[in-house]
N, C-alpha and C positions, 0 to 999 in steps of 0.2 A: 365245147359244149356238144354233148351227145344228143342226138335226136330222141333218144329214149327218155333222157331227163327232161327235155323240153316238153315231150308229150305227156310225161307224168305230171308236170306242172300245169299244163293245160287242162289236164283231167281234173286236177285238183280244183282249179277255178271253176270248172263245169259243175263239180260236185257241190261247190259253195252255192253257186247260183241255183241249182236244182234244189237244195235244201231250203233256201229262201223261198222259192216258189211253192214248196210243199209244207212251209212253215214247220219244218222238222228240226227243233232245236238240237237234238242229239246228233243228227247227221252234219248240221252246221258247225257245231262246236268241235266235232271230230276232224274238221279240216285245219284247225288252229294248233300250234305247238302249246305245250303246257305253260310256258312262260311268255306267251304272246302278248302283243301290244297292239291296241286298235285306237286309232284316232278317227272318230266319225266326224269331226268337224264341230264348230260351235263350242269348243272347250270340252267336248265329251271324249275323254281319253281313258282307256282301261289297261290294266296290266293283269295278266293270268286269265285262265279259262273261266273261272267263276264269275269274275267281274265282267268279262267280255260277253259271256252268254246273258248275263243279267241285263246289260245295256240293249242287246239285241232284242231280247223279249219285250223290254219297255219300248223300244223304238218301234217295233212291228205291231204293238198291240193296237195302235190307233187305225190300223188298216185291216178291213175285213179280208182282203187278199192283195197279194203282191206278185208280180211277175218281174223277175230280174233276169237280164241277159248281159253277158260280157263278150260281145261278137268280135272285138278286135283287141289284140294285146301282143306286147313284145316280151320276151323272156331272155335273160342272160344268165347263163349257169357257169360258176366258178368253184369247181370242186364240190364241197358239200354245202355251199350257200348259192343263193341265186336272187336276182331281182325281176320284178315284173311291173309292167305298166298296162293298164287296162282302162278302156272306156266302158262304162256301164249305163245301161238304160233301164230304168225301173217304171212300170206301170202300177199304179196304186189306186185302189178304190178306198174312198173315205167313208166314215160311218154315216154320212148324210146322203150317200149314194153317188156323189160326184166323184169324178176321176182326177188324178193328178199325175203329172209325168215329172220324172227326175232324170237328168243326165248328169252323170258324174264321172269322176276319174280315180282310180285306185293306183296308188304307188305301193308295191309289195316288196318284202323281202322274205325269203323262204329259207328253210333249213332241212336238210336231209336227216332223217331220223331212222331208227330201225324199223319203224312202221311205214316208211316212205316219206315223200315230201310233204311239208306242212307250212302253213303261214306262220311266220315269226313275227311279222309286222306289217300292218296294212293301214294305209292313210288315205282317207276320202277326201276328195275336193269336189264340191258342188259346182257344176258348170251351169245348169239351168234347172229351175223348178217353175212349173206352171200348170194351168188347167189342162185337163185332157178331156175331150168330149168324145166318147166312143162312138157316138152316132155320126161323126163327121165323116164324110167321104173325102179321101185324099186322091187327087187326079194322078194318073200315071205320069211320070216324068217322060219328056221327049226323048226319042232315040237319037 
C-alpha cells in the first residue's frame, strides 16, 4: 500500500464529511462511484448515484444542520481496490430545536477510477443514538 493511495482515500472521506456538513449534495455524491452501493441501515439500501443521492437528501431533510466527522479510520489498499473502516460522529439539530448525537461505524470499499479514488460501497452501523444537550458542560478528563 502506498502512502499516496492511503492519503487520497483519507482525503476522500474528509471530502465526504465536509459535504455532509455543508449540505452540498453535488460534492457529496461526487465522492461515490457511478455504480455505488450504500447500506444506511434499517433496510435502507441503494444502488447507483441517483438512488444514493435521493436517500441522502431524504435522510438529511429532517435535520436543519448536521456536523459529521470521521476522526479515526483504517485503510487497506490492494492494487485498484481498497477497504476502509471508520468511526463517525454526527451532531444533529432536530426541527424542534433539540440536538441528537449519532455514533456509528462505516465499513467501506473503494475503487480507483480515472478521476481518483471513489466510494464503491459503504455500510453504516449505528453504535449509539441519543439526546445531545449543547448547553451541557463536559468536565476535562484527568491527566
